[in-house]
N, C-alpha and C positions, 0 to 999 in steps of 0.2 A: 232297378231303382238304386239310388245312392242313399243309404240309411245311416243316420247318426243316432247312436244309442248312448244315453248317459246313465251310468249305474255306479253307485258308491262301492258296490261289491262285485268281485269277479274272481274266477279261479286264478291262483290256487286256493283262495278262500273257499270254504265248503258249506256256507249257509245257503238257504233256499233262494234268495235273490241272485246270488252268484251263479248257482247251478241253472236256474231257469233262464237267466240272461244268456249264458254261454250256449245252452242247448238250443234256444230259439235262434240266436244269431248264427250258429253253425248250420242250422237247417236253411236259413235264408241265403247264406253263402252258397250252399250246395244247390239251391234253386237258381243261382246265377246272379245274385245281387251283390253289390259292394257294401260291406258293413264296417263301420268304424265305431268302436266302443271307447268312450272316455270314462276312465275310472281312476282309482287311487292306487298307491303302492299297497300291496296286500299286507294287512296288519290285524285284521279282525280275528278274535275279539281282544287280544292282549294289548294292542296298540304298539306292537313291536314288529318291524318288517320281517316277513318270512325269510327263511334261508335263501340266499342268492339275490336278495333285494336290499336296498339301503335308501335312506331318505335322500330324495333328489327332486329337482324341479320338474323333470320330464323324462319319460322313458317310452320308447315305441317298441312294441313287440308284435308278433303274429301268432295267432292260435287257431288252428284249423281253418285258415283262410280269412279269419277276422283280423282287421287291423286294430290293435289295442293300444290306446294312448293313456299312459299312467301319468297323472299330474300330482303336484305337491298338495298335501293337506297337513294341517296340524294333527299329529298322531296322538291318539288317546285310547285307553282301554274302554271297553264297553261297560262302564260303570261310572256313577257320578254324573251330575248334570252339567256343570260348567265346562269341564274339559271336553266332554263328549259333544256338547253343543258347538264348541269351537271347532272340533273335528268336522262336524256336519256343515257348519256355515262356511268354513274355509274352502270347501269343495266348490262353492258357487263361483267365485272369481277365477279360480284355477281352471275349472271345467269350461267356463264361458270363454276365457282367453284361448284355450286350445280349440274349442268349437269354431271360433271366429277365424282361426288360422287354417282350418281344414277345407275351406272353399264351400261351394254350394252343395246342398243336399236336397233330395226330394221330400224328405220327412225327417223330423226329429222325434225321438222317443225318450222319455225320462221315466224311471221307475222309482217307486217308494216301497219300503223304507230305503233311505231316510228321506224325509219330507223336503229338505232343502235341495235335494237332487232334482225334484220336480220344479223348484224355483229356477234352477239353472237351465232346465229344459225350456221353460216358458220364456226366459230372457233370450236364450239362444234362438228359439223360433222367432221371437219378435224382432230381434236385431238382424237376423238373416232373412226375414220376410218369408219364412218357411212354416208350413203347418206343423204343429206338434201334437203328440199323443201322450197322454198321461196314463201310465200303467199303474193302477192302484192295487198295491199288495197289502196295504195296511191303512186303517182309518186313523191316521196320525193327524193331529195331536191327541185324539180321543184315546188311543191305545196307551199313550204315555201316562195320561191321567188315570187310566184304569188300573195300572200297576203301582200307582203312588209315586212315580218318579217326578211328577210335576203337579203342583196344586192348582186348583181353579183360581184364576187371577186375571187381572187386566191383560197381562202379557199373553196368557193362553187364549183369551177372547180375540185379541188382535191376530194371533196366529190362525185361529179358526176363520176369521174373515179373509185372511190371505188364502187359506185352503179353498174356500168357496170361489175366490177369484181365479185360482188355478183351474178348477173344474170348468168354470164358465169360459175361460180363454182357450182351453184345449179343443182341438178339432174332434177328438174322441177321447173317452175315458174307458180304458180296458180294465174291467173289474174281475177280480179273481173269484168272487162269490156272488151269488144272486142276492144275498143279503146286502152287499155293498150297493148294488143297483137300487134296491128298495130304499136304503138310507139316503142316497143322493137324490132320488126322486122326491122323497119327503121334504128335502131341503131346497127344492126348486130347480134342480138340474134337469135339463131337457132329456126325456127318455131316448130321444133320437140319437143322442151322442154317446149313450152308454152301451157297452158291448161286453158280453160274458165270455171270458177265456180263462177257465179255471187252471189251478195247478195240475200238473201231470207228472208223468214218469217216463224216463228213458228205459223202456222195457228190456232192451238188449243188455244195457249196462247192469241193471239190478238182477237180472237172471244169471249173470256171469260171476257171481261171488265164489270165493274159494273157502268153503267152510272148514276144511281140514287145517288150512294155514292159520285161520283165526283161532280155532280151538287149541292149536299147539301154542300160539303166542300167548293166549290167555291161561295156559296151564290147566285146562279143563280135563277132568277125569272122563273116561268113556261113558259113564252113566249120567253125567251131569246134564240137566235140562237148562237151556239158556233163555232168560227173559231180558230183552234189551230195550233201553231207551237210547235213541240216536238222534242228537239234535242239540240245540242251544240249552245251556244250563243257566237260565236266567230267572228274573223275578216272576215271570209269567208262567213258568213251566212246571211248578208243583212237584219238584223232584224230592222235596222233603217227604212227600207222601210215599215215595218209593222206600225210603229208609224205615218209615213206620210199618209199611207192609212187610218189609224184609224180616223184621222182628217176629211178626205173626207167622211167617212162613218157615222160620228157621227149624222149629221142632217138627212140624207136620210134614215138611217137604225138604229134608236136609240136602237133597241132591239138586235143588234149584239154585242157580246162580243168576243174580241180577247185575247186569252190566250197564253202566251209565257211560255213554260215549259222547264227548263234546266238552265245550268250555263255555264260560260265560260269567256274569256278575256274581252268581251264587255258588260257583264251584268251590272256592276256598272255604267258605263257611260250611258247606255241606261235607267237604272232605274232613274238616275238623270235627263236625258232628259225627261223622262216620268213624273217625279214629277214636273218639271218646266212647261211642256206643258199642264198639266192638262188633260191628256187623260183618261177620266173616263171610257171609253169603253175598256181599255186595262188592263190586269192583268198579272204580272210577278209572277210565283210561285217559281222560283229558282229550285234547284235540288230536284227531288223527286225519291222515289224508283221505280223500273221497273214496279211493279204492279200498282202503282198509275198513272204512265204515261199511262198504258193500260186503266185504268178507265177513265182518261180524254179523251183519244182517243175515247172510247165508247160513251162519252157524247158529242162528237163533231159532228157537222153537216158538216163541211168542214175542211180539213187538208191542211196545207201549207208546201211546200217543196221549200226552197229558198237558193240560193247562189249568190255571187256577179258575175258581168260580167267579165269573164276571159276565154281566150282560153283554159287554163288548164282544166276548169270545163266542157268543151265540152266532156271530156273523162270519166266522173264519173257517177255512178249509186247510188244515195243516198239510204241508207238502210231505211230511214224513209218513202220513197215513197212506198216500199213494205209493210211496217208495216201498212200504211194507207190503202193500197189495201186489206191486210189480214183482216182488221177491217171493210171493206166495206164502206169506206168514200170517198166522192168526193174530188178530189185533185185540188189545184191550184199550179202549178209548175212554179217556176221562175228559171229554169235551162235549158240551151240550150244543143244541141248536142245529145249524146246517151241517156241521161235521157229523153229528150223531145220525141225522136223517140220511146222509150219504152212506155211512157205514151200514145202516140197517137196510137200505136199498140194495147195497152190494151183498149183504149177507156175509160180511168178511170178518166179523169179530163180536166181542161182547162190549156193550157200552155201560159205563158206570157213572155215578155221580162225581163230578169233579171234586178233587181234594178229599175223597173218602178213602182212607187207608184200609178200612174194613172191607169195602166193596172191591178194592183193588186186590187185596190178598185173596178174597173169595173167588174172584174171576180167574186169577192166576191158578189157584188151586184146582178149580174146575177144569181148566184146560190142561194142566199138568196130568191130571188123572184120566184124561180122555184123549188118547192119541188120534182116534178116528175123528173126533170133533175138530181138533187142531187141523187135521188134514183137510176136512171138508170146508172149514172157514178159509183156509189158505188158498185152496183151489178156487173158491167163489171170488175171493179178492183178486186173484190173478185174471180170471175171466172178465171181471168188471173193469180192471185196469186196461186190459187189451181192447175192450169195447168202447170205453169212454174217456180214458186218461192217457192215451198214447201221445207222448210229447211231440212226435212228428206231425200228427194230425192237428194238434193244438197250435203248433208253430205255424202251420199252413193257414189255420183260421185267423191268427193274428196278422200274418203277412197279407191276407186279403183285406183286412182293415186298413193297413198301412197303404196298400195299393189304391184303395178307394179314396183315402185322404189325399194322396199325392196327385191323383188324376183330377181332383177338383180345383187344383191351383192353376 
């Protein structure tokens, strides 16, 4: 097959959509298919081009056999509504222009977030008379309203109508959680077009971290125990709870170090709060390359997976949970709903009430004091990841969906 994949994010960006898109497309190329990805100049989350890149209209690259087409967008940091919306919307004409110049494809795939990437996929499929598949990673715009970035309004209702139009026009909607499927079915989307392909993990990658290198770079003492949060530091991620828990842990567990790895809209505010509060047991690394994040995970004794308390987040399965499982780390999960059910089924960690600093500190303390429990939970997570979350098998499952869609044209 000749596959066109539209994604706002792609490596060297290190967020979940970038990693999933790259890892799936890499597997499809290895299976003998021709894959073209249309994406942006890498700039997430600061809105500044990564080293080696600059603002330009078009750049073609190759990554592990994937043809990567980087198009112009209005660059903006991942904060604020107006500029970020311009960043998202500007992808539509640029991506569509490039898609139309790349010739015929057997299938078009578009992933969200961001939502307007799916709009580009719909338009490309329509104009090229090619079936398109919507990979649904996020119930946008519902998720934007949930974190307070966008108020309920006429504009939001219009976007929700467009959202439903996209689901109905797609040949398939690949959903990352079963809760997404239930949500779409309740809203009238035919069950026959909904397919479950969850987040997963590149087991070989996450098992290959260099713990000693990370401990040296972080200046950790030999007896320090590492609790890490690795991911976006945004409005939805409840990282303020980590600072509150750090104060509670400082006296009882002075050898515990809490490492926050990543960047996002809340990073500057939290760093200032950290500076004023004098949390000596907390380290913010900022954004690091994917390989360094893996090394820090390898050096960790406990991995944190956190979100704010919201009914919307009852439906999500954070990719960082599977990465921690793949690395064999005990997890403290502050996410309710499907994520908690999955963690408990895996037996891979301790679930707490979202945004509860007291429960977070207690769960960390329990794991810090019980090395055998940490080991048992980590091994259970690794087994679960190998059995149910192997990225290669999940990429093959999605490829089968694309093949079915392409054969029906």
